[in-house]
C-alpha positions in Angstrom: 0.0 0.0 0.0 1.4 3.4 -1.0 2.0 6.0 1.7 3.1 9.6 1.7 6.9 9.7 1.4 8.6 12.6 3.2 11.1 14.6 1.2 13.9 17.0 2.3 16.3 17.7 -0.6 19.2 18.3 1.8 18.7 15.3 4.0 20.3 12.5 2.0 24.0 13.6 1.7 25.0 11.1 4.3 23.9 8.4 1.9 26.0 9.7 -1.0 29.0 9.9 1.4 28.5 6.4 2.7 28.0 4.8 -0.7 31.1 6.3 -2.2 33.2 6.3 1.0 33.9 10.0 1.0 35.8 11.6 3.8 33.7 14.8 4.0 31.2 16.4 6.3 27.6 15.0 6.1 26.4 18.6 6.6 27.8 20.7 3.7 26.7 24.3 3.2 24.2 24.0 0.3 21.5 26.5 -0.4 18.8 26.8 -3.0 18.7 30.1 -4.8 16.8 31.5 -7.8 17.2 34.1 -10.5 14.2 35.8 -12.1 14.4 36.2 -15.9 13.0 39.2 -17.8 9.8 37.4 -18.7 9.1 36.5 -15.1 10.3 32.9 -15.2 12.4 31.6 -12.3 15.6 29.6 -12.8 16.7 27.7 -9.7 20.1 26.5 -8.7 22.0 24.8 -5.8 24.9 26.9 -4.4 27.6 24.8 -2.7 29.7 26.8 -0.3 29.7 30.5 0.4 32.5 31.8 -1.8 32.2 32.7 -5.5 31.6 29.5 -7.4 34.6 28.1 -9.1 32.6 25.8 -11.4 29.1 25.8 -12.9 27.5 22.4 -13.5 24.6 21.8 -15.8 22.6 18.5 -15.9 21.2 16.5 -18.8 17.7 16.1 -20.2 15.1 14.9 -17.6 17.6 15.4 -14.7 18.2 18.2 -12.2 20.9 19.8 -10.2 21.0 17.1 -7.6 22.6 14.7 -10.2 25.9 16.4 -9.2 25.6 15.9 -5.4 28.2 13.3 -5.0 30.6 15.1 -7.4 30.1 18.3 -5.4 30.7 16.5 -2.1 33.9 14.9 -3.4 35.2 18.0 -5.0 34.7 20.3 -1.9 34.8 23.5 -3.9 32.3 26.3 -4.2 30.0 25.3 -7.1 26.8 26.4 -8.7 24.6 23.5 -10.0 21.8 24.8 -12.2 18.3 23.4 -12.8 17.7 23.9 -16.5 14.4 25.5 -17.5 11.6 22.9 -17.3 13.6 20.7 -14.9 13.9 20.5 -11.1 12.7 23.6 -9.4 13.0 25.9 -12.4 10.0 27.3 -14.3 8.8 25.7 -17.5 9.1 27.5 -20.8 5.7 28.5 -22.2 6.9 27.7 -25.7 8.3 24.3 -24.8 11.6 25.1 -26.5 14.3 23.2 -24.7 16.9 23.3 -27.4 20.5 24.0 -26.5 20.5 27.5 -28.0 17.3 28.6 -26.2 18.5 27.1 -22.9 21.9 28.9 -23.2 20.3 32.3 -23.3 18.4 31.4 -20.1 21.4 30.1 -18.1 23.6 33.0 -19.2 21.4 35.2 -17.0 22.0 32.9 -14.0 25.7 32.5 -14.5 26.2 36.3 -15.1 24.5 37.0 -11.8 25.7 34.1 -9.6 29.0 32.8 -11.1 30.5 35.3 -13.5 34.1 34.4 -12.6 33.7 30.6 -12.6 36.9 28.9 -14.0 35.0 25.9 -15.5 31.6 25.4 -17.0 30.6 21.8 -17.3 27.5 20.3 -18.9 26.3 16.7 -19.4 24.3 15.5 -22.4 21.7 18.3 -23.1 23.5 20.4 -20.6 26.7 19.8 -22.5 25.2 21.1 -25.8 23.7 24.0 -23.8 27.1 25.0 -22.4 28.6 24.6 -25.8 26.0 27.1 -27.1 26.7 29.3 -24.1 30.5 29.3 -24.8 29.8 30.3 -28.4 27.2 32.9 -27.6 28.8 34.3 -24.4 32.5 33.6 -24.4 32.9 36.0 -21.6 31.1 33.5 -19.3 33.0 30.3 -20.2 36.8 30.2 -19.5 37.0 26.4 -19.8 34.3 24.0 -21.2 33.8 20.4 -20.1 31.3 18.4 -22.0 30.2 15.1 -20.4 29.3 12.2 -22.8 28.0 14.4 -25.6 29.3 15.8 -28.8 27.5 17.4 -31.8 27.8 14.0 -33.4 24.9 12.7 -31.2 22.0 11.1 -33.2 18.6 9.6 -32.3 20.1 6.2 -32.8 23.0 6.7 -30.4 20.8 8.1 -27.7 17.9 5.7 -28.2 18.3 3.9 -24.9 18.1 7.3 -23.0 15.1 8.6 -25.0 13.3 5.3 -24.6 13.4 5.8 -20.8 12.7 9.6 -20.9 9.7 9.1 -23.2 8.2 6.3 -21.0 5.2 6.7 -18.6 4.7 10.0 -16.9 2.9 8.7 -13.9 3.3 5.7 -11.6 1.1 4.2 -9.0 3.9 3.8 -6.4 7.5 4.7 -5.7 8.3 0.9 -6.1 6.9 1.0 -9.7 8.9 4.1 -10.6 12.1 2.6 -9.1 11.6 -0.7 -10.9 11.5 1.1 -14.3 14.4 3.3 -13.4 16.5 0.3 -12.4 15.7 -1.5 -15.6 17.0 1.4 -17.7 20.0 2.2 -15.6 22.0 -1.0 -15.1 25.2 0.8 -14.1 23.8 2.5 -11.0 23.1 1.2 -7.5 19.6 0.9 -6.2 20.2 3.4 -3.4 21.6 6.0 -5.9 18.6 5.6 -8.2 16.1 6.0 -5.4 17.8 9.2 -4.3 17.6 10.4 -7.8 13.9 9.6 -8.1 13.1 11.5 -4.9 14.9 14.6 -6.4 13.4 14.2 -9.8 9.8 13.1 -9.2 7.0 14.3 -6.9 4.2 12.5 -5.1 0.7 13.7 -5.7 -2.2 13.9 -3.2 -3.5 10.5 -4.5 -0.1 9.0 -3.6 0.9 8.4 -7.2 4.2 9.7 -8.6 5.0 11.9 -11.6 8.2 13.2 -13.1 9.1 16.8 -12.4 10.5 17.7 -15.8 8.5 19.2 -18.7 8.0 16.4 -21.1 7.2 18.7 -24.0 10.9 19.3 -24.2 11.6 15.6 -25.1 9.7 15.0 -28.4 10.2 11.9 -30.5 12.2 13.4 -33.3 12.2 12.3 -36.9 14.9 9.7 -37.7 18.1 11.4 -38.8 17.5 14.7 -37.1 19.5 16.0 -34.2 19.2 18.9 -31.7 23.0 19.3 -32.3 22.8 20.1 -36.0 25.4 22.7 -37.0 27.2 22.6 -33.6 30.5 21.2 -34.8 31.2 24.6 -36.3 30.6 26.1 -32.8 33.3 23.9 -31.3 35.7 24.9 -34.0 35.2 28.6 -33.3 35.4 28.5 -29.5 38.2 30.5 -27.8 38.2 28.5 -24.6 39.8 25.1 -23.9 37.5 22.1 -24.5 37.5 18.8 -22.6 35.3 15.8 -23.3 34.5 13.2 -20.7 33.3 10.0 -22.2 31.4 7.2 -20.4 33.3 4.0 -21.2 30.2 1.9 -21.7 27.9 4.6 -23.1 26.7 4.4 -26.7 26.1 8.1 -27.0 29.7 9.1 -27.9 31.6 6.9 -30.3 35.1 6.8 -31.7 34.1 8.8 -34.8 32.8 11.6 -32.6 36.2 11.7 -30.7 38.1 11.7 -34.0 35.9 14.6 -35.3 36.4 16.5 -32.1 40.2 16.1 -32.4 40.0 17.1 -36.1 38.1 20.3 -35.2 40.0 21.0 -32.0 43.4 19.4 -32.0 44.1 20.9 -28.5 41.0 19.2 -27.0 41.4 16.8 -24.0 39.5 13.5 -23.9 38.9 11.4 -20.8 37.3 8.0 -20.9 35.8 6.9 -17.6 35.7 3.1 -17.5 32.5 1.5 -16.2 30.5 4.7 -16.7 27.4 4.9 -18.8 26.0 8.1 -20.2 25.5 9.7 -16.8 29.2 9.7 -15.8 28.5 11.9 -12.7 26.0 9.4 -11.4 28.0 6.2 -12.3 31.5 7.3 -11.4 31.2 10.5 -9.4 34.6 10.2 -7.7 36.3 10.0 -11.1 34.3 12.9 -12.4 35.3 15.0 -9.4 39.0 14.1 -10.0 38.7 15.3 -13.6 37.0 18.6 -12.6 39.7 19.1 -9.9 42.3 18.9 -12.6 40.3 21.4 -14.8 40.3 23.8 -11.8 43.9 23.3 -11.2 43.1 22.3 -7.6 
């Protein structure tokens, strides 16, 4: 029988710490903040620490800022983790436009206000394409770009396993039903990690059923052969900042041809392959992801 499940977004850090054997405080300084855009929408973010953020982290499609929790704990630096529009606690876009170029304009306002001197901007999947657009549109806000398991070479075929999960049912009768589907589509993650993710990324209704938080209009079933990243290889070639790619070792989303094209376009790019990680490198191998970001920060 379903019951009301209590939720406190800052109450589960001890689980992250225990699961990944981190030698850090179970009570980090983390606050939720928000920036109001010109059209009245609100963009929410998690601010780790009290100093000016050294890094900005942007999640992927159908995720939220909490996907970076273990990375932030392990890194121990002041960080801003943004909820993209239509995700987490941020407002949904009235036009349902969640393409990288549109999202980049929105997050630019947040970064300009809350993290204008960040040394690294890192985005995963849709967040990676969004931060690529941001680096192209607003080079003043991106000193170093880190893209996690995404390139402009992404296709519907490569990302099919992810979109199949995202485009699945919107509502579930119980938390167990939601967890079962999530486990089925995320074989590289622990059950405890996935349950934390669900509590951050879904909400329980008054009838005790569960629904995803993200705006599903932003995840259409695209025509075969089309890509939200069309034309973005040219952006990479024209960037003025260093570019790093972090590739999940068992992810199908980035292939060898993508890496070769990145190196052709940007011979100075750096590529890391995280063994055992799927598409969500920060969720599958957060300690390794934190080590890579520490290197980018020169910490």
